C-alpha positions in Angstrom: -92.4 -60.7 83.6 -89.8 -63.4 82.9 -91.8 -65.1 80.2 -92.5 -62.0 78.2 -88.8 -61.2 77.8 -87.5 -62.6 74.5 -83.9 -63.4 73.8 -82.0 -63.0 70.5 -82.2 -66.8 70.2 -86.0 -66.7 70.5 -86.3 -64.1 67.8 -83.9 -65.7 65.3 -85.0 -69.3 65.8 -88.7 -68.9 65.7 -88.7 -69.4 61.9 -86.9 -72.8 62.4 -89.3 -74.3 65.0 -93.0 -74.9 65.0 -95.4 -72.5 66.9 -95.1 -72.9 70.6 -96.6 -71.1 73.6 -97.2 -67.4 73.1 -96.2 -67.5 69.4 -99.3 -69.7 68.9 -101.4 -66.9 70.5 -99.8 -64.2 68.3 -100.7 -66.1 65.1 -104.2 -67.6 65.7 -104.5 -68.9 62.2 -100.9 -70.2 62.0 -97.8 -68.7 60.6 -98.4 -70.0 57.1 -101.4 -67.7 56.8 -99.3 -64.7 57.9 -96.5 -65.6 55.4 -99.0 -65.8 52.5 -100.5 -62.4 53.5 -97.0 -61.0 53.5 -96.5 -62.4 50.0 -99.8 -60.9 48.9 -98.7 -57.5 50.3 -95.4 -57.8 48.4 -97.3 -58.5 45.1 -99.8 -55.7 45.8 -96.9 -53.4 46.3 -95.3 -54.5 43.0 -98.6 -54.0 41.2 -98.9 -50.5 42.7 -95.4 -49.6 41.6 -96.0 -50.9 38.0 -99.3 -48.9 37.8 -97.5 -45.7 39.0 -94.7 -46.2 36.5 -97.1 -46.8 33.6 -99.2 -43.8 34.6 -96.1 -41.5 34.8 -94.6 -42.9 31.7 -97.8 -42.6 29.7 -98.4 -39.0 30.8 -94.8 -38.0 29.8 -95.3 -39.7 26.5 -98.5 -37.8 25.9 -96.7 -34.5 26.8 -93.8 -35.2 24.4 -96.2 -36.0 21.6 -98.1 -32.8 22.2 -94.9 -30.9 22.1 -93.9 -32.5 18.8 -97.3 -31.7 17.3 -97.0 -28.1 18.5 -93.6 -27.8 17.0 -94.7 -29.1 13.6 -97.7 -26.7 13.6 -95.5 -23.8 14.5 -93.0 -24.6 11.8 -95.8 -25.0 9.2 -97.1 -21.6 10.1 -93.7 -19.9 10.4 -92.1 -21.3 7.2 -93.9 -19.0 4.7 -93.1 -16.0 6.9 -89.4 -17.0 7.1 -89.3 -17.5 3.3 -90.9 -14.0 2.7 -88.7 -12.2 5.2 -85.5 -14.2 4.7 -83.8 -11.4 2.6 -84.2 -9.2 5.6 -83.9 -11.7 8.5 -80.7 -13.5 7.4 -78.5 -10.4 7.1 -80.1 -9.1 10.3 -79.3 -12.3 12.2 -75.8 -12.4 10.8 -75.3 -8.8 12.0 -76.7 -9.5 15.4 -74.6 -12.6 15.7 -71.4 -10.6 14.8 -72.3 -7.9 17.3 -72.9 -10.3 20.1 -69.7 -12.1 19.3 -67.7 -8.9 19.2 -69.1 -7.7 22.5 -68.5 -11.0 24.2 -64.9 -11.3 22.9 -64.1 -7.7 23.8 -65.4 -8.2 27.3 -63.4 -11.4 27.6 -60.2 -9.7 26.4 -60.9 -6.8 28.7 -61.2 -9.2 31.7 -58.0 -11.0 30.6 -56.1 -7.7 30.4 -57.3 -6.5 33.8 -56.3 -9.9 35.3 -52.8 -9.7 33.7 -52.3 -6.1 34.7 -53.3 -7.0 38.3 -50.9 -9.9 38.3 -48.0 -7.7 37.0 -48.8 -5.0 39.6 -48.7 -7.6 42.4 -45.5 -9.0 41.1 -43.9 -5.6 40.7 -44.9 -4.4 44.2 -43.2 -7.4 45.8 -46.3 -9.5 46.5 -46.0 -13.0 45.3 -49.0 -13.8 43.1 -49.7 -17.4 42.1 -47.1 -18.6 39.5 -44.5 -16.0 40.3 -42.1 -18.7 41.6 -42.3 -20.5 38.2 -41.6 -17.2 36.5 -38.6 -16.5 38.7 -37.3 -20.1 38.1 -37.7 -19.7 34.3 -35.9 -16.3 34.5 -33.0 -17.8 36.3 -32.7 -20.7 33.9 -32.9 -18.4 30.9 -30.3 -16.1 32.4 -28.0 -19.1 33.2 -28.3 -20.4 29.6 -27.7 -17.0 28.2 -24.5 -16.6 30.3 -23.3 -20.1 29.2 -23.8 -19.2 25.5 -22.0 -15.9 26.0 -19.0 -17.6 27.6 -18.9 -20.2 24.9 -19.1 -17.6 22.2 -16.2 -15.7 23.8 -14.1 -18.8 24.1 -14.7 -20.0 20.6 -14.3 -16.4 19.3 -10.9 -16.0 20.9 -9.8 -19.4 19.8 -10.9 -18.8 16.2 -9.7 -15.2 15.8 -6.5 -15.6 17.9 -5.7 -18.7 16.0 -2.2 -19.9 15.1 -0.5 -16.5 15.2 -1.2 -16.0 18.9 0.1 -19.4 19.6 3.2 -19.0 17.6 4.0 -15.6 19.2 3.6 -17.0 22.7 5.8 -20.0 22.0 8.5 -17.9 20.3 8.8 -20.2 17.4 9.1 -19.0 13.8 8.7 -21.0 10.7 12.0 -21.2 8.9 12.0 -22.3 5.4 15.7 -23.1 5.0 
C-alpha cells in the first residue's frame, strides 16, 4: 500500500527526472513516445477544428449566395409589376404609412395623457408619486422668488413715487428762495 501512494512531489517532479520504478511500467515504450502521441492528438484536434470551421463557413457562404440570387430573381420579376402598378401603389403606401403613423402617435399620446392624469390624481390625493418632491421644491423656490420680486417692486415703487416730497415733509424743511 505504501508504494502506491504518490505525493505531490512525485506528481510534479516526474517530468524532471528519468523513468524510475512504476513509472517505467506505466509507459512501456518510454515517455517520449507518449509525448509524441499527445502532440499528434493535439494536431489531430486542430485539424478537426479547422475542417469543422471550413465546413460551417462554406455552408453559410452557399446559403448567403443563394439568398442573394433569390433576391435578384424576385426583384427582376417584381420590377415590371411595380412599374405598372406604381400609380396605384405609391399613393396607397403613403396613405397606409400616414394611417399607421397617426394611429401609433395617437396611442402614444393617449398613454402619455393617462400617465399624466394618474400622476396628477396621486399627487392631488396626497400620495407622493415619483418626482413630487422635486415639484414641491420647485414650487417653493418659485414662490420665494415671486415674493422677493414683489417686495423689491414695492420698495422701489415707494421710493420712486414718494420721492423728494415725502422726504421734505417728514424733515420739515422747505426750500426758501430768498
